[in-house]
Structures are given as C-alpha cells and as structure tokens.
GUDO-335847 format. One record per residue (C-alpha): x, y, z; residue in one letter. Coordinates in steps of 0.5 Angstrom, whole numbers, padded with zeros to 4 digits, always signed. Layout:
// GUDO-335847
XYZA...
// end
This chain:
// GUDO-335847
-0001+0000+0000M+0002+0007-0001A+0003+0012+0004D+0000+0019+0004H+0005+0024+0002P+0003+0027+0010L+0003+0021+0014R+0010+0021+0017A+0010+0029+0018T+0004+0029+0021I+0006+0022+0026N+0012+0025+0027D+0009+0032+0030E+0007+0027+0036L+0013+0027+0038H+0016+0034+0037A+0020+0037+0041R+0021+0032+0046P+0022+0033+0054H+0029+0032+0056P+0031+0028+0062R+0034+0031+0068L+0038+0029+0075T+0038+0035+0080A+0043+0039+0081P+0042+0042+0074A+0041+0048+0071V+0037+0050+0065L+0038+0057+0061S+0032+0058+0056H+0033+0064+0051V+0027+0067+0047V+0029+0071+0040L+0024+0073+0036M+0026+0072+0029A+0020+0074+0025G+0016+0069+0021E+0019+0068+0015G+0027+0066+0017D+0025+0059+0019A+0030+0056+0014E+0035+0061+0015K+0034+0060+0022D+0036+0052+0021R+0041+0053+0017E+0045+0058+0023R+0044+0052+0027F+0046+0047+0023A+0053+0050+0022A+0054+0051+0029F+0052+0044+0030C+0058+0042+0025R+0063+0046+0030E+0061+0041+0035H+0062+0035+0031G+0054+0033+0032A+0049+0032+0026A+0046+0038+0024P+0038+0038+0024P+0035+0035+0017P+0032+0040+0013E+0025+0043+0014G+0027+0041+0021A+0023+0045+0027R+0027+0042+0033H+0034+0039+0035H+0038+0037+0040T+0046+0036+0040I+0051+0036+0046A+0056+0041+0046A+0061+0039+0051G+0058+0039+0058A+0052+0042+0056R+0046+0040+0052T+0044+0045+0047V+0036+0045+0045R+0034+0049+0038W+0027+0049+0037E+0023+0054+0032R+0016+0057+0033H+0012+0061+0029G+0015+0067+0030E+0021+0066+0035F+0027+0061+0036T+0027+0058+0043A+0035+0056+0045I+0036+0052+0051T+0042+0050+0055V+0041+0044+0060V+0047+0043+0064A+0045+0037+0069D+0049+0034+0074A+0056+0037+0072V+0062+0038+0077A+0062+0046+0075D+0055+0047+0076L+0054+0053+0081P+0049+0055+0086G+0042+0057+0086V+0044+0063+0082A+0048+0060+0076G+0046+0060+0069S+0048+0053+0064A+0050+0058+0059I+0058+0058+0058T+0062+0064+0055P+0063+0060+0048P+0055+0059+0048L+0054+0066+0051A+0059+0068+0045S+0055+0064+0040W+0048+0067+0042L+0050+0074+0040E+0051+0072+0033T+0043+0070+0033L+0039+0075+0030P+0032+0077+0033G+0030+0081+0039E+0030+0077+0046R+0023+0077+0048L+0024+0071+0054A+0030+0069+0058A+0030+0065+0065V+0035+0061+0069H+0032+0055+0072L+0036+0051+0077S+0034+0044+0079V+0036+0042+0086L+0035+0036+0090P+0030+0035+0097G+0024+0040+0098L+0025+0046+0101A+0019+0050+0105A+0021+0057+0103A+0026+0059+0097P+0033+0061+0099P+0034+0069+0100A+0039+0069+0096E+0036+0067+0090A+0031+0073+0088F+0031+0080+0090A+0024+0081+0090G+0017+0078+0092E+0018+0071+0091V+0011+0066+0089V+0011+0059+0090G+0008+0052+0091S+0008+0045+0091T+0007+0041+0084V+0005+0035+0081A+0002+0033+0088D+0007+0035+0092G+0013+0031+0089A+0017+0037+0088G+0016+0045+0089A+0017+0051+0084V+0019+0059+0087F+0020+0065+0082A+0020+0072+0082D+0018+0074+0075F+0023+0079+0075R+0029+0081+0070I+0035+0081+0074G+0041+0085+0072T+0044+0080+0067D+0037+0080+0063G+0035+0073+0066F+0029+0071+0070T+0030+0066+0075R+0027+0060+0078M+0028+0054+0082L+0025+0048+0082L+0026+0043+0087Y+0026+0035+0085A+0025+0032+0091H+0021+0025+0090K+0020+0027+0082L+0023+0021+0077T+0028+0024+0072P+0022+0024+0067G+0018+0027+0071R+0023+0033+0072L+0024+0033+0066G+0017+0034+0064R+0016+0039+0069M+0022+0044+0068A+0019+0044+0060Q+0012+0047+0063R+0016+0052+0066L+0020+0054+0061L+0014+0054+0057E+0010+0058+0061I+0015+0064+0061E+0015+0063+0054T+0009+0063+0052Y+0007+0068+0057R+0011+0074+0054M+0009+0072+0048A+0001+0072+0050A+0003+0079+0052L+0005+0082+0046L-0002+0083+0044G-0003+0089+0051L+0001+0095+0048P-0003+0094+0041P-0009+0093+0045A-0008+0099+0049R-0006+0103+0043T-0013+0102+0040A-0017+0103+0045T-0017+0110+0044P-0017+0109+0037Q-0023+0105+0037L-0027+0111+0042A-0026+0115+0037A-0029+0111+0032F-0035+0109+0035E-0037+0116+0036R-0036+0118+0029R-0041+0111+0028L-0045+0114+0033D-0046+0121+0029A-0047+0118+0022I-0052+0113+0026V-0056+0119+0029A-0056+0124+0023A-0059+0119+0018T-0064+0117+0024S-0065+0125+0023A-0065+0126+0016S-0060+0132+0017T-0055+0131+0013E-0055+0128+0005D-0055+0121+0004D-0049+0121+0000H-0044+0125+0004R-0047+0121+0010L-0045+0114+0006L-0038+0117+0004D-0037+0119+0011R-0038+0112+0013L-0034+0109+0008T-0028+0113+0010R-0029+0110+0017L-0030+0103+0015A-0023+0103+0012A-0020+0106+0017E-0024+0101+0022A-0021+0095+0018A-0014+0098+0017A-0014+0097+0025L-0017+0091+0025A-0013+0088+0020A-0006+0091+0024A-0008+0087+0030N-0011+0081+0028R-0006+0077+0028F-0003+0079+0035R-0010+0078+0038F-0010+0071+0036A-0003+0070+0037A-0005+0072+0045T-0012+0068+0045E-0007+0062+0043A-0001+0063+0047Y-0006+0065+0053G-0010+0058+0053A-0003+0055+0053L+0000+0058+0059V-0007+0057+0063T-0006+0049+0061A+0001+0048+0062R-0001+0052+0070I-0007+0047+0071T-0001+0040+0069E+0003+0043+0075L-0003+0041+0080R+0000+0046+0085E-0002+0046+0092G+0000+0051+0097R+0007+0053+0100V+0007+0057+0107E+0008+0064+0107G+0008+0064+0098A+0002+0066+0093Q+0002+0060+0089R+0004+0062+0082L-0002+0060+0079G-0006+0065+0083L+0000+0070+0081F-0001+0069+0074L-0009+0069+0074E-0009+0075+0078R-0003+0079+0074R-0003+0075+0067F-0010+0074+0066V-0013+0081+0065P-0008+0083+0060G-0011+0077+0056L-0018+0079+0057R-0016+0087+0055T-0014+0084+0049C-0020+0079+0047A-0024+0085+0050A-0021+0090+0045V-0021+0085+0039A-0029+0084+0041R-0030+0092+0040R-0026+0091+0033E-0031+0086+0031R-0037+0090+0034A-0035+0096+0031L-0034+0094+0024L-0041+0090+0024D-0044+0096+0027G-0041+0100+0020I-0044+0094+0016S-0051+0095+0020R-0050+0102+0018A-0048+0102+0011G-0053+0097+0009G-0059+0102+0012M-0056+0107+0008L-0055+0104+0002R-0062+0102+0002T-0064+0109+0004R-0060+0111-0002V-0064+0106-0007E-0071+0108-0004V-0070+0114-0006R-0067+0112-0013L-0073+0108-0014A-0077+0113-0012A-0073+0118-0017Q-0074+0113-0023N-0081+0113-0022R-0082+0120-0023D-0078+0119-0029L-0081+0114-0032L-0087+0118-0030E-0085+0124-0034A-0083+0119-0039M-0090+0117-0041D-0093+0124-0040R-0088+0126-0045R-0090+0120-0049A-0097+0121-0049R-0096+0129-0051L-0092+0126-0057Q-0098+0122-0058L-0103+0127-0059R-0098+0132-0063L-0097+0126-0068S-0105+0125-0068Q-0105+0133-0069A-0100+0132-0074V-0103+0127-0077E-0109+0131-0078G-0106+0136-0082L-0102+0132-0086S-0109+0129-0089V-0111+0136-0091F-0105+0137-0093A-0104+0131-0098I-0112+0133-0099A-0111+0140-0102Y-0104+0138-0106Y-0109+0132-0109A-0115+0137-0110V-0110+0142-0114S-0108+0137-0119L-0115+0135-0120L-0117+0142-0121K-0111+0142-0127Y-0113+0136-0130V-0121+0139-0130G-0119+0145-0133E-0116+0141-0139G-0122+0136-0140A-0126+0141-0145P-0121+0139-0149L-0123+0132-0149L-0130+0134-0151G-0132+0133-0143L-0135+0140-0142P-0137+0139-0134D-0131+0135-0132A-0127+0140-0129G-0134+0142-0125Q-0136+0135-0123L-0128+0134-0121A-0129+0141-0116G-0135+0138-0113L-0133+0130-0112L-0125+0131-0112G-0124+0134-0105P-0128+0129-0101P-0126+0123-0104L-0118+0125-0104V-0119+0126-0096I-0122+0120-0095G-0117+0117-0099A-0111+0120-0096A-0114+0119-0088W-0115+0111-0090Y-0107+0111-0093G-0105+0114-0087V-0109+0109-0083R-0106+0104-0086R-0099+0106-0085I-0100+0107-0078R-0102+0101-0076R-0097+0098-0080G-0092+0101-0076L-0096+0099-0070R-0095+0091-0072H-0088+0092-0073D-0087+0095-0067G-0090+0090-0063S
// end
C-alpha cells in the first residue's frame, strides 16, 4: 500500500519537541528570540552550522527542532511560528554553580549573540534535589511566588523579575520527581515563561487601539444619528461611513494576527498551569494564582479590544446596509418619477402626432385636389365640358377619404412592426 504523503509528517508531530530527562542538580538556561515568520529555513541553517562546528549531526531539512550535545552541555533548538527558542541544559555536571547559576558557557554566549532577532524571554531554571519549605533568600530579589507541583512531588519558586543579566529566575525542587517527570515539569515551566511573554505582546497594541476605537465608535454614532434624523444628504453620509469602514478595517487587520496569537498563547499558559497540579506553600502565593491575577487581565484586555473591533465593523456594516437601502429606495422613487414623466411626454407626443396626422391628411388632400383641378380645366379639350365641375365637386371628399385611409393603414403597419 502507498502511504499518504503527509503520513510521516503528521505522525512525527506527536514526537515533536520531546521533554528532556533531568537529574538534580541541573540548570536550564532558556532564551527566546523573536525572529519573524519568514526565516525558518535560514534559522535552521544557522543552527546546522553550529552543529557542524561541534561535530554533531545537523538538523534535517525542514526540521523545526533539534537537540545536540556540545561538550558538557545539551543544546536544544526549537523553531516556532514567529520565534526561536534555545535551551541549554547542564545536567548533573561538576561545574554547576549554586542556585543563581547559568548553563550558558562563554562560547555559547558568544554564539547566541550572533543570532538574529530580539530577546523576548530569558530564564535560568535551577533544578535542586530535595524539597524546600521556602525559597532561598539569595535566589530572588523581589516578591517570590511558589507552590508544590505534581501533587506535592516537587516545588517551584519564581519572582518573574528580569535580573541584571537580562534573565528571570526559577527554582525547581526535584524531591520525588523521577528524571522523566522532572524533565516534563521543567519543560512546562519554561513554556509558561515563553508563552506568557508571547501572549502579552498583544497588550500594547490593545492599549493603543482603545482610544482609536472610542473615536471610531463616536463617529459611527454620529453617522447613525444623522441617518435617523435625515439631517444630511445620504450620499455624503455614505461617503463618511466608507472612510470610517476603511480606517476601522485597517486597524483590525493590523491587530488581527497579534490578538489571535495572544489568545492561542494564553490558552497554552493556562493549560501548562493546570498540568502543574499545584499545592500551597506556606508563606507564598501560588504561581498559578499569581498569574491569574496578573496575567489573565492582560489576556482579557486583548480579547475585549478584539471584540470591540469586530463589533465596530459589524455596526459599520449594518449602518452601511441601512444607508444603501435608503439610497436605493430614493433612486427607485426617482426612477419612478422619471418613468412617469417619460410616459407623459409619450402621451403628448402621441397627441401631437395625431394632430400632425390630421393636418397631413388635409395637406395631402389640398395638393391632390389642386392637381385634379388642373386636370378638370383641361377636360373640355377632350370633349368633356362638365368634367372640371364634377372633379371640383367630388374630388375633395374622395381625396380626403383616401388620404385618411392611407395614413391609418401606414400607422397600423408601424404599430404591428413595433410590437
């Protein structure tokens, strides 16, 4: 049997971006670069060159993720729709620093500096053995949130603040987590950091669009009010509405992708928080509760602005339909009046033609009788002394009758051809 050409691709999607297996202590340094949507293959080629420099197999053509060993580090490359994620893992090696460590060595840092794109997210995740009742004081500078995870099998702490090195910091205590579960938990935490930052990219455009939407809504209200009051010409109102529709559609088009991405990324963050299966740590706010109070309002703002944009476009469409209906009704009334005027002119032309027809009959008869008179004056030469008087007596009525009958026959023929 022949396989569907997409069978392998679809099946391999289940195994895309596999989670690492970790043993505490470990450090994961995760960097997200906004690289745009059109450079995926170039991004792959850059990582392929890095792989060859370190004697590792490069990612195959069209690959979206790849993992290699670079010395004592594992380097993981992931290409997403609009960003690239690089994760460096230092797992159970002798040179691991303490709770404030980084897995990025100087050579790796130099390579990261060469990559295009702007840094959107960066986090150091330290994985420690055991279980702490409270986060170490030296690990964070601000207010710390934390919770147990996996139904108490581990614990996580974070402050979601960018440090002087440009990285946020998280601590994950392994406790009872097996290497596989520990790797999955670490991946969820990195994805939470990545997707929460990507999701909130829609918040600045939403805030910028809010006053514009308010202005557009006021303009629409004014147009609808003028339409209902009939205080302005419909064509001018339709022109104003058309300009408003173009501006509103441009604003919605500019934000459509960003708001859709915000919704998708927000859903991923919510799903990852649910998968943590959190529990309370004494003296610390739960990580999920912190994000719900600080992160979710941003998502709702973007969703509200997106709904306002759709509602504005729907309102413009309804107002435009109403205006076009009024214009069409008025045009229909004008066409009716025009047809009535044309009908009146046709009746007048008919009467005029009938009058001309009568005059033409008398004109034809006049010229015909004149000819008969000339003929009658010459009749005595032929021995008909009374022919001239007879022609003068009988000629006019006969000629008029014949001319009238001939004109009627011509008019009937024209009517028959026209029908």
